Structures are given as C-alpha cells and as structure tokens.
SEMARGU-769965 format. One line per field, with one value per residue (C-alpha): z, x, y; residue in three letters. Coordinates in Angstrom, 1 decimal. Layout:
N
Z <- Z/...
X <- X/...
Y <- Y/...
type <- ALA/...
//
This chain:
279
Z <- 12.7/15.2/18.4/19.7/16.9/15.6/19.2/19.3/15.7/16.6/19.4/18.0/15.1/17.3/19.5/16.8/15.4/16.7/17.0/14.9/11.7/11.7/12.2/16.2/18.9/21.1/24.3/27.5/28.8/27.6/29.4/26.9/23.2/20.1/19.8/22.2/22.1/21.7/19.1/16.7/17.4/16.4/12.9/11.9/12.8/15.5/19.6/21.7/23.3/20.2/19.3/22.8/22.8/19.5/21.4/24.3/21.9/23.3/20.0/17.4/14.2/12.0/9.1/6.0/6.2/9.6/8.4/5.6/8.3/10.3/8.0/7.2/10.7/11.1/8.3/6.9/3.9/1.6/2.8/6.4/5.3/3.9/6.9/8.9/6.8/6.9/11.0/10.9/8.6/5.4/2.1/1.6/-1.5/-5.0/-5.0/-7.8/-7.2/-3.6/-1.2/0.4/0.9/1.7/4.2/1.7/0.3/4.2/4.8/2.4/3.0/6.5/5.5/3.2/5.9/3.7/0.5/0.4/-0.7/-0.8/-2.1/-4.1/-5.4/-9.3/-8.6/-6.6/-3.0/-0.3/1.0/2.9/3.5/4.9/7.3/4.9/2.4/5.3/5.9/2.3/1.5/4.7/6.9/5.2/8.2/9.8/6.6/5.7/2.4/-0.7/1.5/1.1/-2.7/-4.6/-7.7/-5.3/-3.2/-6.2/-7.9/-4.7/-1.9/-3.5/-0.9/-2.0/-5.1/-2.7/-2.2/-6.0/-8.2/-9.9/-13.4/-12.8/-11.9/-15.9/-16.4/-13.2/-13.8/-17.1/-15.4/-13.1/-15.2/-17.8/-15.3/-14.0/-17.9/-18.1/-14.9/-15.8/-19.6/-17.7/-14.9/-17.0/-14.7/-11.2/-8.7/-6.9/-10.1/-11.2/-8.3/-7.9/-11.8/-11.2/-7.9/-9.6/-12.8/-10.6/-8.3/-10.6/-13.8/-14.4/-14.0/-16.3/-19.2/-19.2/-18.6/-22.0/-23.7/-23.3/-22.6/-21.5/-18.9/-19.5/-15.6/-16.6/-14.3/-14.4/-12.6/-10.2/-8.1/-4.6/-2.5/1.7/4.3/5.4/3.1/-0.2/-3.9/-4.2/-8.1/-7.4/-9.9/-9.1/-10.0/-9.8/-9.2/-10.3/-8.0/-8.6/-8.8/-11.5/-9.1/-6.4/-7.2/-5.6/-5.8/-5.0/-5.2/-5.6/-6.5/-10.3/-11.2/-11.0/-8.5/-4.4/-3.4/-2.0/0.6/1.2/1.8/4.4/6.5/6.1/7.3/10.3/11.1/11.2/13.9/16.2/15.4/17.0/19.8/21.1/22.1
X <- -11.0/-13.8/-12.5/-15.4/-17.9/-15.3/-15.1/-18.7/-19.0/-16.1/-17.7/-21.4/-20.0/-18.5/-21.1/-23.4/-20.6/-21.4/-18.4/-19.4/-19.8/-16.5/-15.2/-14.5/-15.8/-18.5/-17.2/-19.1/-19.5/-19.4/-19.8/-20.4/-22.4/-20.8/-16.8/-14.4/-11.8/-9.2/-10.4/-11.4/-7.6/-6.6/-8.6/-7.4/-3.6/-3.0/-2.3/-5.3/-3.9/-3.9/-7.6/-8.8/-7.4/-9.6/-12.7/-11.8/-11.3/-7.8/-5.7/-3.7/-5.7/-5.5/-3.5/-5.3/-4.2/-5.4/-8.5/-9.0/-7.7/-10.4/-13.0/-12.7/-12.4/-15.8/-17.6/-18.2/-20.3/-19.1/-20.8/-20.0/-16.1/-16.5/-18.0/-15.0/-12.7/-14.4/-14.4/-10.9/-10.4/-9.6/-11.1/-12.7/-11.0/-12.8/-15.1/-13.6/-10.3/-9.4/-8.7/-12.1/-13.7/-16.8/-19.2/-20.5/-17.4/-15.9/-18.7/-18.6/-14.9/-15.7/-17.5/-15.4/-13.6/-12.2/-11.4/-8.4/-9.7/-8.3/-9.3/-6.5/-6.1/-5.5/-1.7/-1.3/-1.7/-3.4/-6.0/-8.1/-7.1/-9.6/-8.2/-6.9/-5.3/-3.4/-2.4/-1.7/0.3/1.6/-0.3/-0.4/-1.9/0.8/2.6/2.8/3.0/4.8/5.4/1.5/2.0/2.2/4.6/7.0/7.7/7.9/10.3/12.5/12.4/14.3/12.1/9.0/9.8/10.4/7.0/6.6/8.4/11.3/10.1/7.0/9.0/9.7/5.8/4.7/7.1/5.6/2.5/2.7/4.2/1.6/-1.0/0.1/0.8/-3.4/-3.8/-1.0/-2.7/-6.2/-5.2/-3.2/-1.9/-3.1/-0.6/-0.2/0.3/3.1/5.0/4.6/5.8/9.0/10.0/9.8/11.8/14.3/14.8/14.7/16.4/14.2/11.1/12.5/13.1/9.9/8.2/9.7/8.3/4.9/2.9/-0.6/-2.3/-5.8/-6.6/-8.3/-8.6/-5.4/-3.6/-1.0/1.3/2.5/4.9/3.5/6.1/3.7/1.7/3.8/3.4/-0.6/-2.1/-4.6/-6.9/-7.0/-10.5/-11.0/-14.7/-16.4/-16.7/-18.2/-15.0/-12.4/-9.6/-10.7/-10.1/-11.9/-9.6/-10.6/-8.0/-9.9/-8.1/-7.1/-8.8/-6.8/-4.7/-4.6/-5.0/-8.0/-6.3/-3.6/-5.9/-7.8/-4.5/-3.7/-7.0/-6.1/-2.8/-4.0/-6.6/-4.3/-1.2/-4.1/-5.3/-1.7/-1.3
Y <- 21.7/20.8/18.7/18.6/17.6/15.3/13.4/13.1/11.9/9.4/8.1/7.7/5.9/3.7/2.2/2.0/-1.2/-4.3/-6.6/-9.4/-6.6/-5.9/-10.0/-9.2/-12.1/-10.5/-11.7/-12.3/-8.9/-5.3/-2.3/0.0/-0.4/-1.3/-1.6/-0.3/2.3/-0.6/-2.4/0.6/1.4/-2.1/-2.0/1.6/0.7/3.2/3.3/3.1/6.3/8.3/7.1/7.9/11.3/12.0/10.9/13.2/16.3/16.8/15.1/16.7/17.3/14.0/13.3/12.2/9.3/8.8/9.8/7.0/4.3/5.3/5.9/1.8/0.7/2.2/1.6/4.5/5.8/7.7/10.7/10.1/9.7/13.2/14.6/13.3/14.9/18.2/17.8/17.5/20.8/18.8/18.7/15.3/13.2/13.2/10.6/7.8/9.0/7.5/4.6/4.7/1.3/1.5/-0.8/-2.8/-4.6/-4.8/-6.7/-9.3/-9.6/-10.2/-13.3/-15.0/-17.2/-19.5/-17.5/-14.9/-11.8/-7.8/-4.7/-3.4/0.6/1.2/1.7/-1.6/-0.4/-3.3/-1.1/-3.9/-7.5/-10.4/-13.1/-15.6/-12.9/-12.1/-15.5/-15.8/-12.7/-11.5/-8.8/-5.5/-3.5/-2.3/-0.8/2.6/5.0/3.1/0.0/-0.9/-0.7/-4.1/-3.3/-0.9/-3.8/-6.0/-3.8/-2.7/-5.4/-8.6/-11.0/-9.9/-12.4/-15.4/-16.0/-17.0/-19.2/-17.7/-19.2/-17.1/-13.4/-12.5/-12.7/-10.9/-8.2/-7.3/-7.9/-5.2/-2.8/-3.3/-2.8/0.4/1.6/1.6/3.2/6.2/6.8/6.7/9.3/10.8/13.6/13.1/13.4/9.7/8.4/10.4/10.1/6.4/5.9/8.7/7.0/3.4/4.6/6.2/3.1/-0.2/-0.4/-3.1/-1.4/1.2/-1.3/-2.5/1.0/1.7/-1.1/0.6/-2.9/-2.4/-4.3/-5.5/-6.2/-9.6/-12.7/-14.6/-18.1/-17.4/-19.6/-18.6/-20.1/-20.3/-21.6/-23.7/-25.3/-25.1/-23.9/-22.9/-22.5/-19.6/-17.8/-14.3/-13.0/-9.4/-8.1/-5.2/-2.2/1.4/2.9/2.0/3.0/0.0/-4.1/-6.6/-9.9/-13.0/-16.2/-19.5/-23.0/-23.4/-26.7/-30.1/-28.8/-29.4/-26.1/-26.5/-28.8/-26.4/-23.6/-25.5/-26.1/-22.9/-21.9/-24.2/-23.0/-19.4/-20.2/-22.4/-19.2/-16.9/-19.1/-19.9/-15.9
type <- MET/ASP/ARG/ASN/GLU/LEU/ALA/ASP/PHE/LEU/ARG/ARG/ARG/ARG/GLU/GLN/LEU/GLN/PRO/GLY/THR/VAL/GLY/LEU/ALA/ALA/GLY/ALA/ARG/ARG/ARG/THR/PRO/GLY/LEU/ARG/ARG/ASP/GLU/VAL/ALA/MET/LEU/ALA/GLY/MET/SER/THR/ASP/TYR/TYR/THR/ARG/LEU/GLU/GLN/ALA/ARG/GLY/PRO/ARG/PRO/SER/VAL/GLN/VAL/LEU/ALA/ALA/LEU/ALA/ARG/ALA/LEU/ARG/LEU/THR/ASP/THR/GLU/ARG/ASP/HIS/LEU/TYR/HIS/LEU/SER/GLY/HIS/GLN/ALA/PRO/ALA/ARG/GLY/GLY/ASP/SER/HIS/VAL/GLY/PRO/GLY/ILE/LEU/HIS/VAL/LEU/SER/LYS/LEU/ASP/ASP/THR/PRO/ALA/VAL/VAL/ILE/SER/ASP/LEU/GLY/GLU/VAL/LEU/VAL/GLN/ASN/ARG/MET/HIS/ALA/LEU/LEU/SER/GLY/ASP/TYR/SER/GLN/ARG/ARG/GLY/LEU/GLU/ARG/CYS/VAL/PRO/TRP/ARG/TRP/PHE/THR/GLU/PRO/GLY/MET/ARG/ARG/THR/PHE/PRO/GLU/ASP/ASP/TRP/ASP/ALA/MET/SER/HIS/LYS/HIS/VAL/ALA/ASP/LEU/ARG/ALA/THR/ALA/ALA/ARG/ARG/ALA/GLY/ASP/ALA/ASP/VAL/THR/GLU/LEU/VAL/ALA/ARG/LEU/ARG/ALA/ALA/SER/PRO/GLU/PHE/GLU/ARG/LEU/TRP/LEU/GLU/HIS/GLU/VAL/GLY/ARG/GLY/ARG/GLY/HIS/THR/LYS/ARG/MET/ILE/HIS/PRO/GLU/VAL/GLY/VAL/LEU/GLU/LEU/ILE/CYS/GLU/PRO/LEU/LEU/THR/PRO/SER/ALA/THR/ARG/HIS/VAL/LEU/ILE/TYR/TYR/PRO/ALA/PRO/GLY/SER/ASP/THR/GLN/GLU/LYS/LEU/ASP/LEU/LEU/ARG/VAL/ILE/GLY/THR/GLN/SER/MET/THR/SER/HIS
//
C-alpha cells in the first residue's frame, strides 16, 4: 500500500468534484475547492475521521468495500477506480463483474429529482439510490453486506414484506428466485453467486422450495405495488435500462397509467423536502 500516493489521489479527486455534481448544495462560502472531507465521508458512508486519516497518509489499509464506496463517492471512472485499488494494495475487480457505478450513471440518477431510480447488481444488491428511491424504499446507504441485497432481505427479514400488498408476495418471491436463477446460470461458479444462493437455501425454506422449481427470470419491466406509510399504495412500472455491464441494472420507477401514483410521488417528494429542512 502506498499511503502517500493514495492520500494525494484522494485529495486531488475530492478537490475536482463540485457539490452540484453529487447533489449537494454549494453553500455561501467554501474555503477549499471541490468537496469538503466530511461531504466525501458522508457520501461514502464512513466517518469523517476515518476519511481524514486516509487523506493524511496515516490511515489503515482500506478494505475493498471501503474502496468501492470511495470510488462511487468520488465519481471515479473505471480506470481511476482500478488505480485506487492498486494504490491501496488490492487487486482491482474484473471489469463488468463488480459493483462499481460510473460517473455517467451517477450523474443521471442525481438529475432525476421527481422519479425513483436505483442501480442494482444482478444479485439484487442496491448499489446507488437517488433521493426519491430512498424516500420510497428506505435508505440503503448505511446498510452493509447482505443487508444491501434485496432478495436476502425478502426471504430472511419478515418486515421487508410489509411495504408490499400481501396478495403480491408469492409473485414477488417467484420473481426474486427466477432472476437469481438466471444470474447463477450466466455466472456459474462465481464465488459471490454461489455464496448467496447457498446462504438463502439454508436460511429460507420458501427460497429452497422455489429454487428447486428451476424457474428462470427474464429481467423485463413489470408493475409493482408498494405501500408507503405516508402516501399509501403506489402502482409503479419498474423499467430496467441498458448499461454497459450485464451485472448492473438501472431501474426507473414511473406511475402506472390510470393510477393516482403521480400525485402520491409528488406528495412524497414534498414530505421528504420538509423532513430534510426540519433537521
């Protein structure tokens, strides 16, 4: 690990980022160019003290999870992301098979201020949410490990299902398993896929039963009903957008025609704004 080079790289990338690029207000005064250290730490889901020590070349060797979070927070390109891993003494993940989200996709998500959108891996791991998706589905930024994985939570956390009508549970269970089946076939032998499937089969009898049915998902757009405690039931169409990698999907949620969901999304956006300004 090259602590001095890592510190210099982090500092220079931080100084090149403008607050508006990452969805932050510029504020009246800024002593230094770019983002502040506390802002990078917040975006990466780590303490300001930890990030500061990395920039001062006195921190511990960061884990690959920390590096992935920093790469997203600093809007690194694939090449810059690889450089970050190398400076930290880690092998860069294989292109197309990792959880890195490039700056272009992050920019698009930040501009969708009235539409829920999320980047999710082919294992169902929530990688990045925009503000509206966090208001709709809950904030995943502080979750770690399998807690970021939607199928894992669906089959192991009973509270997860309360945000969906009970009549839809069976169909959603089938879809989660069928989509994971397709991923397991396409990425046969990959350690992360094998581990998730094994842990789900051990933890959930329902998952085990559906897994043995060998249904395969198609990954197409579908209608989803969600229950929000503030605005009630929303009928949304979930549309996946193409990305350069088959291991990451951008999901856009928009109101089902003929429903009152647009009005409820508008209300949810106002409620979220009021909540933020009240703190």
